[in-house]
N, C-alpha and C positions, 0 to 999 in steps of 0.2 A: 767361628764356632756358632755365634748367634744366627748368622745367615743360614747355616746348615739346619739348625733347629726350626727356623721359620720355613725353610723349604720342605722339611719333613711334615710340619703341621699343614701346610698348604696342600701337599700331595695327598695326605690322608683325608683332608676335607673334600678335595675334588673327587677322589676315588669313592668316598662314601656318599656323595651328593647325588650321584646318578643312580636311577633305578636299574635293577638287573634286567638284562635283555636275554631272552631265550628263544630258541626255535620252537614253533608251535605248529603241529600238524597231526592228523590222524591217518594211519595206514600209509605212511610215506617212507620211501626208501632213501630219498635225498632231502636234506633240510634246506628249505629256501625261504621260509617266511619267519622273519625274526620280529618278535613283539616285545614291548616294554611290559614287564611284569607288574601286576597290581600290588598294592600294599599287602604285606603278609606273606608274599611269595619271595623267599630268599634263596631258592635253589632252582636249577633247571633240571628237568627230569627226562629220562628216556626209558620207555617200557617196551619190551619185545615179548609179544605173546603170539604163539603159533605163526611165527615168521613176520608178523605185522608190527611195524615200529610206530610208536606214538610218542610225540615230544610235546612238552608244555612246561609252564611255570608250576612250581610246587613249593612246599614248605619243608624245612628240615625235620620237623616232627613227623611228617609222613615218610620222608626218606629213611629215617632211622628205623621205622617199623616194617619196611618192605624188604622181602628177601625172595629168592636169592639175588645177590648182586651180580651184574654183568661183569665178567672178567675179560671178555674180548668182544670185538665187533661182530663176530659170527655166532655168538652164544644165543640160544633161544630160551624163552620163558624166564626172563630175568628183568631187572630194572637197575638203573644207576642214577645218581644225582651228582651235581657239581655246582660250584658257586661263583663262576665267572661268566662274563657275557658270552652268549652263544656257545657255551661249552658242550651243549647236548647235540651237536651236529653228528658226533660219532659216540660210541659207547664208552670211550675212555676220556676222563676229564682232562682239560688243558689249563695252562696257566693264563692268568689275566694279563693282557699285554701292558696295561697301564702299570700294574704292580711290577712287572719285569723292568720297565723303563725307569720307574722310580728307584728301584734297587740299584740299577746300573748307574744312574746319576749320583745317587748317594755314595756309592763306592768310589766313583771318580772324585767326588768332593773330599772324602776322607783320605784318599790316597795322596792328595796334594798337600795335606797338612803335616 
């Protein structure tokens, strides 16, 4: 049980220690340039305006105020935000891979007990 708690603490520390990475580009259809976000940017954003897609790091405060939200990859004049690495490659947010692996490992540990 103690080992499980230590693994959880280490996984959370490692997941929080890395800066968020987001795709960043202006008027780009495909996301290819991933950058490390500066301090204060805790979200990746995608804005679609008149068919032009812009991707960059942003903050939750900004995301909460922007509307309308993108509901699909083909929607126009909308924006969306997400909080995992490079999740702004498309309009719909994706799961953080490290988080998924951590949950899987913890599940396996608890199933053995």
